Every structure is written in structure tokens, then in C-alpha cells.
N, C-alpha and C positions, 0 to 999 in steps of 0.2 A: 329382487332382493339378492344381496350378496351372500355367497356361501360362507365367506370368512369376513367377519367384521373386525378389522384391526384398528378401529378408531378408539377403542376403549371407552365408548359412550360419549366421547367429545363431539362437538359440532364443528363442522368445517365449512368454509366458503371457498369458491373458486376465485381465480384472479379476475375473471369477468365480473363476478358479483362484487368484488372489492372495488374495481374501477367504477362500477355503477354507484356504489355506496359513497365513494369519495368524489365522483364526477371528475375523474382524471383520465388521461390517456394511457394507453398500453406502455408507452415509453417512460412515462413518469413513474409507473410502478416498477419497471425494470431498473431504472436509475436508482430508485430508493433501495431496491433489493441489493444492488451492488455497492452502494455507497453508505448506507446506514446500518451499522452493526446491530442496532436495536430492532431492526425490522423483523417481524415474526418469521419463524422458521418455516420453510416450504416442506410440504409433505406430498408424497405420491403414493398411491395405493395400487397394488398389483404389480406383477413382474414387468409388464410393458406399459405401465400407466404413463400417459402423456400429459394429462390434466394436472395442473399444480393446485394444491389446496393450502389454506391457512387455517389454523385453529382459530375459531371465532373469538374465544376468550383472550387469546394472544393479540388479536387485532384490536379488540376493545381496550385492552391494557395499553397497547401502543398509542391508540387514539387519546387516551387520558394523559399520557406523559409526553406526547409530542404534539407539535402543531400539525394537524392533518393537512396534507398538501391540497391546495386548491388551484 
């Protein structure tokens, strides 16, 4: 359990979970991150956090308004 919960009660998924959800490659997600200004904002938790997270509700909203890459 984390000492400090800075998620504000929101649910997050990792990039690996997003890739599995969409069945796309790592590079596809990286390209979307760089090229699509509507792509959900990346969050990192902790001072040296390496794992990138996306707010699940932002991902769902992105899926509704965009053609999910396949």
C-alpha cells in the first residue's frame, strides 16, 4: 500500500495495460503520444517513478471520440 495516494481516487492504467486493451505495439502508443494532441495525459507517481500511467476515464473518453488504433 502506498504511503501517499496522489491519485485523488481516480483509476489509472499502465501503458502495458493500454497496449493489451487495444492490441497494439509499444511503438504505436509512442507515436500516438507524440502525434495526437487529444491523447490522454501521462502521469507518473513518486519522485523517481519510471512507469507511465493514464487516467482510465481519459482513455475511455479518448476511445469514444477517436478511432481506436488497431
